[in-house]
N, C-alpha and C positions, 0 to 999 in steps of 0.2 A: 630500575635505572641504577640502583646502587651497585649491581653486578658489573657495570661498565667501568667503574672507578673504585677499585678496592683500596682500603686505607693502607698506608705505608706503616712500617714497623715503628719509626720514630717521627711522628708528624710534628711540624712546627706550626705556630699560630698562623703564619702567612699561608702555609700550604693548606691548612684547614679552611681558611677563608676562600682561597682560590678554588679549592675542590668543591666547597659548598656553592659558590657562585656558578661553577661549571655544571653542577647537577641540577640547577634550577632554571636552565634554559633548554630549549628543544634543539639547539644547534650543537649536538654532542659529538662524541668521538667516533661514532660508527660510520658516519658518512661525511663526504666533502662536497660542498656546492661549488660548481665551476660553470663556466660559460662556454658553449659551443656555438660560436657566431652570435645569434640573437636568442639562443635557447638556453634553458637550464639543464644541467647535467648533474646527476647524483651518483657518486662512485664510492664504493667501500674503501676505507683506508688500507685494508690488507692488500688491495690490488694495485696500489700506486705508491710512489715514493717522492718525497719533496726535493731532496738534494742528493748528490753523490756521496755525501758523508754518511756514516752509520746512522740509521733512522732511530729517533728516540722512541721510547716505549709509549704506547697509547695511554698508559695510566698516568703519565707525567702531567701534573696540573698545568704547567707552563705550555706544554704541547697542546693540551685541550683548549686552553684560552686562545692560543695562536690560531688553531683551527677554527674556533668560533668566530674570531675577528675576520678571518678570510671569508668564511661563509657569509657573514653579515655584509661585508663589503661587496661581494659578488651579487648578493640579493639586492643591495642598494643600487648597484649599477644597472641591473636588469629593470628594476622598478622605475628608476629615473628615466632610463632610455625609453621604456614602453610608455610612460606617462607623457613624455615630450612628443613622441611620434603620434600617439593617439590623439593628444590635444590639438596638435597642428592639423591633423586630418579632419578632426571634428569642426574646427574653425569657429568656436564660440566660447563664451565664458563658462568655466567649470563650476559645478556646485557640489555639495556634500554627498549627493547620491551617485556620483561618477565612480564606477568600480576601480579603475586604475588609481585614481586619487586616494580612495580609501585604503588600498593596498600599500600605497606609498607611505601614508601616515602610520600604518601598522609596522612596516619595516623600520621607519625612523624611530618608532617607540621601542622596538627591540634593540636598536643600536644604542639609544640613550639609556636603556636599562642594563646593558651588558656591563658586568663588573661593579654594579652599585653596591655600596656598603649597606648592610641591613640595619634598620633602627627598630628597637623594641617598642611596641605599643600595647594597648589593652588587649588586642586580639592576637598578639604574637608579633613576629618580625614583619616589618613593612619596608618595601623598597619603592621609592617614588623618585622620578626624574624631575619633579617640579623644583626641588631645591637647587640643582645646578642652573636651571633656566632662570631662576630669580636673580642669579648673579649677573645676567647679561645687562640689566639696566644700569649696573655700576660701571660696566666696561663701555657700553654704547648708550649715551643719553637718549637716543631716539627710541630705544626699547622700553623706556619708562611708560610710554603711552599705552602699549599693548599689555604690559604687566598690570597697570592700574585697571585697564578694561577687564582683564581676566578676573581680578579680585572683586570687581563690582558686579560680575554676572551673578544673578540670584540663583540659578539652577545648579551651580557647581558646589558640591559638598565634599569632594575628596581631592587630594593633591594630584592624583592621576588625571581626573577630569580637567583640572586647571592646566596641567601640562599639555594635554591634548588641545585645549582651546588656544593656548599660547602658540603651538606649532601652526595652527590654522590661520591665526591672525598674522603671524610672521610671514607666511606664504602669501597672504593677501597683500602685505606691504612690499613683497618682493625683496625682502631683506633677510630671508632665512639663512642664506649662505654667509652673508656678512656677520650675522649674529653668531653662527656656529664657529666661524673662523676666529672671532674675538674670544669666544669661550675656550676653544681648544688651545689658543696661544697662552692662556693663563693656567698652566698645569699645576702651579702651586696652590691655586684656589680649588681646582677640581680634585686634588688629592684628598680633600676633606670628604668628598662624596664617593669617589671611585677607588677601586683597587689598582695597584700599580700596573697590572696587565690588562686593564679594561680597554675597550675600543677607543674611548675618548682620550685615553692617555697615550695611545700609540699612533703610529704612522697612518693606519687605516682610517682613523678619525679625520685626519687632515685631508686624505684623499676624498672621503665622502663629502666633506665641506666644500672641496673644489668642484665636485660633481654637481652640487646644489646650485651653482651659478647658472646652469642651463635652464633652471626652472623660472628664471626671470622673464622668459618669453611667454609664460603662461599667465592668463588672466583667470583668477578664481574669486568667487563670491560665496561666503558662507553666512548662514543665519544661525547664530548661536542660541537664540532664545527658543526654548522648547526642545532642543536636541539633548538627549541623554548621553553625555560623554563620560559619566562616572561608571556606568555598568557595561560599556561596550567590551566585547571579547576580542582581544587582539590576536587573531589566528591568521597566519599567512596562507592565502589561497594559491597553492602551487600549481593548480590546474591552468592558471593564466600563463605560465611559463613553460610547462612541460610539452614535449613534442607529441604530435598526433601521428600514430602509427599508420593511418590510412593514406598519408601523403607521400610515403616512401615507396621505392621500387622493391621488387621481389629480392634483388641482390642484397638489400640492406636488412633483410628480415632478422638475421641473427643479432645484429647490433640493436635493433629495435626491441627485441625480446629481452636482451640484457638490460637495456635502459629501463624498460617497464618493470622488470624484476627489481632493479635498484630503487625505482620510485615506490613500488609496492612495499619493499622493506622499510623505506623511510617513513611511509604513511603508517605502517604497523608500529614503528618505533614511536612516532608521535601519538598514536593511539594508546600505547602503553603509558606514555608520559601523562596523558590526560586521565587515564584510569587511575594512576597513582594520585593525581591532584584531586580527583573526585573522592577517592578513599580518604585522603587527608581532610578534606572538607567535611566528609561524613563523620570522621572521628571528632572534629571540632564541634559539629552539631550535637553529637551524643554527649560530649562534655558539657556543652551549654544546657542541654536538657537536664542532665544530672544536677548542675548548679541551680537551674530554675526550680527543680523539685525541692532541693535543699532550702532555697529562699522561701518557697511556699510554706514549707514546714515551719521555718523560723517566723514567718508572718503569722501563721496560726497560733504559735506559742505567744507571740507578742500581743495578739488580739485577746487571748485568754487572760494574759497578765493585765491588760487594760481593764477588762471586765471585772477582774478580782479587785483591782485598785478602786474602780468606781463603787463597787459594793462596800469596800472598807470605808470609803469617803462618806457614803450615805450613813453608814453605821456611826461614824465619828460625829457627823452632823446631828444625828438623833441623840447621841449621848450628850453632846454640847447643849442642845436645846433642853434636855431633861435636867442637866446640871444647873442651867440658868434659871429654870422654873423653880427648882428646889431652893436655890439661893434667895429667890424673892419671898418664898413662903417660910423658910426655916429661920432659926434664931441667928443673931448676929455672930455668936462665937463660932458657928460652923461655917461662916462665909469664908474665912481665911483658908481653911483646909480645902474647901470646895473650889476656891479661886485658884489655889495651886494646881488642883486636878484639872481645872479648866485650862490653865496655861500649858500644862503638859499635853492636854488633848489638842490644843491649838498648835503646839510645836510638832506633835505627831502628824497632824493634818497638813502642816506646811511641808514636812518632809515627804509625806505621801504625794502631795501635789507636785513637788519638785521631781520626785521619782517618776510620776506619770508623764510630766513634760519631757523628761529624758527619754522615756520609752517611746513617746510619740515622735520625738525627733529621730530616734534610731529607726522607727518604723518608716518615717518618710524617706530616710536614706536608703533603707532596704527596698522600698517601693521604686525609688528612682533607679537603683541598680538593676532591679528586675526589668524595668522598662528598657534600660539600655541593653540588657541581655536579650530581651525579646526583639529589639530592633536589629541587634547584631545577628540573631538567628534568622530573621527575615532576609537580611542582606546575604547571608551565607546560603540560605535556601535558593534565593534568586540566582546567586553565582553558580550553585550546583546545577540548576535547571539550564542555565546558559551553557555550562560546560557539557551537559548531556546533549544539548542541541548541536553544539560544535562536534561532539563525538559522533552523532548520527550523520552529520554532513560528511565527516571524514570517512565513515564507514561506507556511505554512498559512493564517495570518490574511489574508495578501495574496490567496491563491487564493479564500478565502471572500468577500472584498470584491469581487474581480473577478466571481465568480458572482452576487453581489447586484447589481452594476452591470449585468450582462447581463440579469438578470431585470427590473430597472427599465426598461432600454432597450426590452425587449420589450413591457412594459406601456405605456410611453410611445408606442411605435409603434402598438399596438392602439388606444390612446386617440386618436391622430391620425387613424387610419383611420375610427373611429367619428364623429369630428368632421367629417371630409370627407363621409361619407355623409349626415350630418344636414344639412350645408350644401347638398348637392345636392337633398335632399328639400325643404328650405326654399325653394330657388330655384324648384323645380317648383310648390310651393304658391303662391308669389308670382305665377307666370305664370298659373295657373288663377284666382287671385283677380282679377288684372287682366282676364282674359277675362270673368269673371262680372260685373265692374264695367262693362265695355263693353256686355255684353248687357243689363244692368239699365238703362243709359242709353238704349239703343235701345228697350227696352220702354217706358220712361218717355216717350220722344219719340213712340212709336206711340200711347201712351195720350192724350197731349196732342192728337195729330192726330185721334184718334177723338172726343175730347171736342168739338173744334172742329166736326167733321162733324156730330156729334149736335146741337150748338147750331144749326148751319146748317139741318139738317133740321127741327128744332123750329120755327125762325122761319118756314121755308117752309110748314110745316104750319099754323101759326097764321094765315098770310096766306091760305091756300087755304080754310080752314074758314069765315070770314065771307063770302067770295064765294059759297060753295056755298049758304049760307042765303039 
């Protein structure tokens, strides 16, 4: 992915942030998402131009961010339109298992994540859209109820899960559009969380907020308890919006093949992005394993140190007991020196005891850190498995697209063969037509000659008849 956005010679802090944000999303510079009626179209940017003015370079971060905003806005339009139409046709209350509704929340999550400023955490940089959503209760008092409900849900452990739950409750209230409009109108508050070129800071955010008004006709009911919102993988299923090549006529074969190739290239780009994400997660897992090994070694050293201190403590206790026994049996003049030795032994024992407590405290800290690292490793492994599952699904979609491409190519080849046969038949018919035209001309000429001969014979006969009389 880095090959798509090479660094400039003199980067500025703002440029670096925008470029980093552009590289962490799948709506990158290679393709543009647009709408053809009610369908999704993917076109390479090299084949189209936005304005009659000189086109900016594709490496410009501002150009990339503008392209991402337009892609997300078009995806939001398709998702909202498809959700409203399918819900009205269905004619019942929607639940969390409804596929178009799931895709709508995935698209909204990508819109809210676009241009987020990264915050450093224990496991690296973290981007969460829960922070901006928490501001809504300050702008619209009615939102305080759903914010409190989200915070009280026992199964949510991450900010991402709380943000997803907030979106679902806002849709159930039929106030999602109102909340988003109130949030977008306060750009001075959003600037704390978003980059200047983020979708929520530009005109596309206001357009999406206006489109959300149509969702007020939908009735939805979600059961948050028991639903794992923390670990869901937010991948857009483009198969819901891509055209099916079997529904077109033979005259549209070339356009369909071009569209399928564009879609295949986009899926391959997404596949490369997911591979890079899996590699990054694998690198983090390796680093955590090394850290875990180091902590295990330190734990073994601490245990050995504790065993040594315990042995020294036992030895000091034995010496103290021996000194006390000697003091009872020995003369009075030796008790003073032995008492001093006993005090020194007690002092040494106290120091050793304090040292042992410090070591035990440090050991507890190391154990807690190890437990946290193990938990983080498990979460990362789970994330890797989910990414791999998503990758398998995308590969399956790619295989389906390839099969569709081969089928269309076969149909196109058959169509070309039929056209060729018709062309040959047409040429033969033209030759026969020309031959018949030549024959007709010859017959016409013969007829003219016969007419002339008949006239000559008639005139000769007319001359002979008077002479005979």
